[in-house]
C-alpha angles and dihedrals in degrees: 000000000000129000115241118202116193116202121228098257095055091046091054092046094050093046090060095052124100112268100255092054093041092054094048091050092048089050088052091052091050088051089060089068092069123089108260097023117246125236143044098320127170132168120253109244115251094007114099114218094008120118141171129224116205115218112173106299093339131087128211113206114203141168129216111221109249093213098043115027090193091073122078123186118205103209104170142017120182144131118290093257095050107036098078096045116108114257122220 
């Protein structure tokens, strides 16, 4: 199994969601631990090692560590319309 590390911002975002959405997103994150990861996963264009997991109308952006493929970093969780926008 892989290790999944969730950054602070995604943890805060998920904690504020209504329970049904929160639970589905948490289930999606747990699915990333499996080899191969479960879910609707696609690579992000022009970003090596960065992928998105689709969970209802939310997206989970994660990176697979280039040195150790058993470590996944969840860097962003947001709604479909907000997740791909550039943060400042």
